[in-house]
C-alpha angles and dihedrals in degrees: 000000000000127000118220124200131186109222119201120221145200118007088358094068114316090254132137101283096222145074110277126203124215130183119244086258092056101257115144111242094181132244115352089217136011094206108135092219088076105087128156091344122202124169122039134176140168115243117250089252090054095231103098136051114214116207130189104219123207093234090074100267142102122228132194115210131188120233090271091059097254116141110242100170135022127190091205122233115311106195113234096009094133091184124197134173120004141199139154124270121224089258092059100256121136108240128195137176118254100212100194093045097044095229144091126258121210116207126189112251089248089059088220100129137044091255125212137267116254092206137029117270112271095027087144129009094241121002120216124170126343142184143186125245126219091264093052094259115148121229112198121185112219111206140166118289128216092269094049101260119136145089108233103232144100116259122202128213129181123241090271093055096257117143111255103170124003093195112024092157124051106181119147091205096053126105103158125217101166139003134202136170118250120226090257093050101259121135116250117197132182112220140192111192123216089021113236095005118134087225095047120142116236113211142153111228128198123207138186106250094217102045104018089233115159106247100182144327123237112207130188120229105276090227089069091062091215112188140174096025104202124151124044128192136158121237128218097268104043097282117143113210123202125183127203143151103322104350149061109210132185138208131195094238100201091058100024090232117155108239096192138240114339094186137354127203128160114242091012092142090183120202104174133013129203129183103215117202 
């Protein structure tokens, strides 16, 4: 297994501006791809078939790469896209947040059309991670944007994009940065509270998808000094990986036990993490 991480760059974090590859033991293998179309990448997801890695690039495009890092499909530049986190919808489309527009764009897996928004513009002030429930409902975490706008909750839409619950989660210690769906259906959210503070607490928080009730909080060992917890993804054996500023950390999700640091790299500034079989 390899672990891929998108690392932001420049004003977005002074990171590496590429997709980095690590061994399962945490050793840095280098860039996953040297294609120049990958700049300041954000969202990343494995295709349903498991053969392609989709990456939201900072130059307003989406790329599909094979497991050797070669680009096989390119959406082309879409001016003003400002794409963020990405995952696949139940119908097989690659979906990504449009941060300036406050919505989610769904692209066909061939990346050969402009796609369509799943929600009206401005559905949330600043979209972070999202996921799809078993019934097709869409859970969208609404976090704080760079200019301070946001409302720190999870908003729910039905499969047709209609608002079902504007504030499913009311948790005074939540400032979401990514969201994924656990194998049992619960919502799992990475949080930095207070957002942007040098003394912020980095946690992973689990919620009931029906009531928004906080089920439990997963916390890294304070000695690790884990900060800016962005991307979340589940591994093949129940591990939950979370990437942040200088670290990839892992939890044993069934028990909630912190497994430790999977990889450490100064200036990593990770945005999305993907265990790649």
